[in-house]
C-alpha positions as CSV (number, residue, x, y, z in Angstrom):
1,M,12.8,-6.7,15.4
2,A,12.5,-9.3,18.1
3,I,10.3,-10.8,20.8
4,H,11.7,-10.6,24.4
5,P,11.8,-14.0,26.1
6,S,9.7,-12.7,29.0
7,A,6.8,-11.8,26.8
8,T,3.7,-14.0,27.0
9,I,1.8,-14.6,23.8
10,A,-1.4,-16.6,23.5
11,S,-1.4,-19.5,21.1
12,T,-4.1,-17.9,18.9
13,A,-2.4,-14.6,18.6
14,R,-0.5,-13.6,15.5
15,V,2.6,-11.5,15.8
16,A,4.4,-10.6,12.6
17,A,8.1,-11.3,12.3
18,G,8.9,-7.6,11.9
19,A,7.3,-6.6,15.2
20,A,9.2,-5.8,18.3
21,I,7.8,-7.0,21.6
22,A,9.5,-5.8,24.8
23,E,9.9,-7.4,28.2
24,D,6.9,-8.6,30.3
25,V,4.4,-7.9,27.5
26,E,1.2,-9.9,27.6
27,I,-0.6,-10.6,24.3
28,G,-4.1,-12.2,24.6
29,E,-6.1,-14.5,22.5
30,F,-6.6,-13.7,18.8
31,V,-4.5,-10.5,19.0
32,I,-2.9,-9.4,15.7
33,V,0.3,-7.4,15.8
34,E,1.6,-6.4,12.3
35,D,5.1,-5.6,11.0
36,D,7.1,-2.7,12.3
37,V,4.9,-2.4,15.4
38,V,6.8,-1.7,18.7
39,I,5.0,-2.9,21.9
40,G,6.6,-1.3,24.9
41,P,7.5,-3.0,28.3
42,R,4.7,-4.4,30.5
43,T,2.0,-3.6,27.9
44,K,-1.0,-5.9,28.1
45,L,-3.0,-6.4,24.9
46,E,-6.5,-7.8,25.6
47,P,-8.0,-10.5,23.4
48,H,-9.0,-9.5,19.9
49,V,-6.8,-6.4,19.8
50,V,-5.3,-5.4,16.4
51,V,-2.3,-3.1,16.1
52,K,-1.4,-1.9,12.7
53,R,1.4,0.6,11.7
54,W,1.8,2.8,8.6
55,T,-1.8,3.2,7.7
56,T,-1.7,5.7,4.8
57,L,-3.8,8.9,5.5
58,G,-4.6,7.4,8.9
59,P,-4.6,10.7,10.8
60,E,-7.1,12.1,8.4
61,G,-9.3,9.1,7.9
62,A,-12.9,9.2,8.9
63,L,-13.6,5.6,7.9
64,F,-11.2,2.6,7.9
65,L,-11.7,-0.6,5.9
66,V,-10.3,-3.4,8.1
67,A,-9.5,-6.9,6.9
68,A,-10.0,-9.4,9.7
69,R,-10.0,-13.2,10.0
70,D,-13.4,-14.9,10.5
71,A,-12.6,-17.2,13.4
72,S,-16.0,-19.0,12.9
73,V,-14.8,-20.5,9.6
74,S,-12.4,-23.5,9.8
75,G,-10.1,-24.7,7.1
76,E,-6.5,-24.5,5.9
77,R,-7.0,-21.0,4.3
78,A,-8.0,-18.2,6.6
79,A,-11.4,-16.7,5.9
80,I,-11.0,-13.0,5.6
81,K,-13.8,-10.5,5.9
82,L,-13.8,-6.7,5.4
83,V,-15.5,-4.3,7.8
84,R,-16.1,-0.6,7.9
85,V,-14.8,1.0,11.1
86,A,-15.3,4.7,11.9
87,S,-12.2,6.4,13.2
88,T,-14.3,7.8,16.0
89,A,-15.7,4.5,17.2
90,P,-15.0,3.5,20.8
91,G,-11.9,1.3,21.0
92,V,-10.2,2.8,18.0
93,T,-6.9,4.6,18.7
94,V,-5.2,6.6,15.9
95,A,-1.6,7.5,16.7
96,P,0.2,9.7,14.0
97,M,3.5,8.3,12.8
98,P,6.6,10.4,11.9
99,P,6.8,11.7,8.4
100,T,8.1,9.2,5.8
101,R,11.3,9.6,3.8
102,F,9.5,10.4,0.6
103,V,6.1,12.2,0.1
104,P,6.0,13.3,3.7
105,E,2.9,15.4,2.9
106,V,0.9,12.1,3.0
107,P,0.5,11.3,6.7
108,H,0.5,7.8,8.2
109,A,-0.7,6.4,11.5
110,Q,-0.5,3.4,13.8
111,L,-4.0,2.0,14.4
112,R,-5.2,0.1,17.4
113,F,-8.6,-1.7,17.6
114,E,-9.6,-2.8,21.1
115,G,-13.0,-4.2,21.8
116,V,-14.6,-2.3,18.9
117,A,-18.3,-3.1,18.6
118,L,-19.7,-3.1,15.0
119,E,-23.2,-3.1,13.6
120,A,-24.2,-5.9,11.2
121,G,-24.2,-3.4,8.3
122,A,-20.4,-2.8,8.8
123,L,-19.6,-6.2,7.3
124,L,-19.0,-5.9,3.6
125,P,-20.4,-8.8,1.4
126,G,-18.3,-11.5,-0.1
127,D,-14.8,-12.9,0.5
128,G,-12.7,-10.1,2.0
129,Y,-9.5,-11.2,0.4
130,E,-10.6,-12.1,-3.1
131,R,-13.1,-9.3,-3.5
132,Y,-11.3,-6.4,-1.8
133,V,-7.7,-7.0,-0.5
134,K,-6.3,-8.9,-3.5
135,P,-7.4,-6.4,-6.2
136,F,-6.3,-3.4,-4.1
137,R,-2.6,-3.5,-5.2
138,T,-3.7,-3.3,-8.9
139,V,-6.0,-0.4,-8.2
140,E,-3.4,1.4,-6.2
141,D,-0.7,0.8,-8.8
142,V,-2.8,2.3,-11.5
143,H,-3.8,5.4,-9.6
144,V,-0.5,6.1,-7.8
145,S,1.5,5.7,-11.0
146,A,-0.9,7.9,-12.9
147,A,-0.6,10.6,-10.2
148,Q,3.2,10.5,-10.3
149,L,3.3,10.8,-14.1
150,A,0.6,13.5,-14.2
151,Y,2.6,15.6,-11.7
152,T,5.8,15.1,-13.7
153,L,3.9,16.0,-16.8
154,R,2.9,19.3,-15.2
155,E,6.5,20.1,-14.4
156,A,7.5,19.1,-18.0
157,R,5.1,21.6,-19.4
158,R,6.2,24.3,-17.0
159,F,9.9,23.8,-17.8
160,A,9.5,23.1,-21.5
161,W,10.8,19.5,-21.6
162,P,11.0,17.8,-25.1
163,R,7.7,17.3,-26.9
164,D,8.4,13.6,-27.5
165,W,8.7,12.9,-23.7
166,I,5.4,14.8,-23.2
167,E,3.6,12.8,-26.0
168,R,4.8,9.4,-24.6
169,T,3.8,10.4,-21.1
170,L,0.3,11.4,-22.3
171,A,0.0,8.0,-24.1
172,V,0.9,6.1,-20.9
173,L,-1.6,8.2,-18.9
174,E,-4.3,7.4,-21.4
175,A,-3.4,3.7,-21.0
176,L,-3.6,3.9,-17.3
177,R,-7.0,5.7,-17.5
178,A,-8.3,2.8,-19.6
179,L,-6.9,0.2,-17.3
180,A,-8.6,1.9,-14.3
181,Q,-11.9,0.8,-16.0
182,E,-10.9,-2.8,-16.4
183,D,-11.4,-5.7,-14.0
184,P,-8.5,-5.5,-11.5
185,A,-8.5,-9.3,-11.0
186,S,-8.1,-10.0,-14.7
187,S,-4.9,-11.6,-16.0
188,A,-5.2,-9.4,-19.1
189,T,-5.3,-6.3,-16.9
190,H,-2.2,-7.4,-15.0
191,I,-0.2,-8.0,-18.2
192,A,-1.2,-4.8,-19.8
193,L,-0.5,-2.9,-16.5
194,A,3.0,-4.5,-16.4
195,G,3.7,-3.1,-19.8
196,A,2.3,0.4,-19.0
197,L,4.3,0.5,-15.7
198,A,7.5,-0.5,-17.6
199,V,7.1,2.4,-20.0
200,A,6.2,4.7,-17.2
201,G,9.4,3.7,-15.3
202,A,11.5,4.4,-18.4
203,L,9.9,7.8,-18.8
204,L,10.7,8.7,-15.1
205,E,14.3,7.6,-15.7
206,E,14.5,9.9,-18.6
207,A,13.0,12.7,-16.5
208,D,16.1,12.5,-14.2
209,A,18.2,14.1,-16.9
210,H,15.5,16.8,-17.7
211,W,15.7,17.9,-14.1
212,E,19.3,18.7,-14.6
213,R,18.7,21.0,-17.6
214,K,20.0,24.5,-17.4
215,D,17.8,26.2,-20.1
216,P,15.3,26.6,-18.7
217,A,16.4,25.4,-15.3
218,P,13.7,24.0,-12.9
219,D,13.3,25.9,-9.7
220,A,15.3,24.5,-6.7
221,A,12.2,23.6,-4.7
222,A,10.7,21.5,-7.5
223,R,13.9,19.7,-8.2
224,A,14.4,19.0,-4.5
225,R,10.9,17.4,-4.3
226,W,11.7,15.3,-7.3
227,L,14.9,13.9,-5.8
228,R,13.2,13.4,-2.5
229,D,10.2,11.5,-3.9
230,R,11.8,9.7,-6.8
231,A,11.8,6.3,-5.0
232,L,8.0,6.2,-5.0
233,G,7.9,4.6,-8.4
234,G,9.9,1.6,-7.1
235,V,7.7,0.7,-4.2
236,A,6.5,-2.9,-4.3
237,G,8.4,-3.7,-7.5
238,K,8.9,-7.4,-6.6
239,A,5.1,-7.7,-5.9
240,R,4.4,-6.2,-9.3
241,A,6.8,-8.6,-11.1
242,L,5.2,-11.6,-9.3
243,R,1.7,-10.4,-10.3
244,A,2.7,-10.2,-13.9
245,E,4.4,-13.6,-13.9
246,R,1.4,-15.3,-12.4
247,A,-0.9,-13.6,-14.9
248,W,1.2,-15.1,-17.8
249,Q,1.1,-18.5,-16.1
250,R,-2.7,-18.3,-15.8
251,I,-3.2,-17.7,-19.5
252,G,-0.8,-20.6,-20.3
253,A,1.5,-18.6,-22.6
254,A,5.2,-19.2,-23.2
255,T,7.1,-16.1,-22.1
256,S,10.5,-14.6,-22.5
257,R,12.3,-12.5,-19.9
258,D,14.2,-10.5,-22.6
């Protein structure tokens, strides 16, 4: 991705390093362009426009939760607020993205917010980053991992996989269910989740061999879906490891990487 030298970008605009800006593009004050966004030649983005790509379930969303910088608050750290924005609000453009490499059944969209007017009630209370954005990865990891394991468990029952694999999978699902009730900002939650995800990852690695069994053999369509979507469990692995490391640092415990 690159920015064409003929593009004009306002000093208050924020263009992610992964964005591609073509020739003669004009980007106004306080515009935000996120990673993987491609802005075509001679496009003009008016002030306060936000362009975001790969919004999960974007084409089907009725309501978006948008994190935005509060420009009225000064300081070294940006003040983030979260607002509710209806997908049908004037100024909101939802452009469907091509299907992803894995789990293509889940659609994504590129969103564009331009001159969107919001009522006072659209602003969610509290610090947008600490209260909503930061805990989201933990909540997402719990539920996505549980969904992937639960689907695999269904297939394990259908194709008569070993009982001990099923028992251990049920144990991890129960752990994830319990973690879903805990504080997503807690260091204890992050450490316990790291352990649960490590066991879940090992179970999914074991599952690879079970998909190759001949008696009984899984149907071809189910096996093809597994091979296609297998990479889902590895998404954001570095962020997970960093979250666990920081959790251990916060509780001041000596740790071993073994």
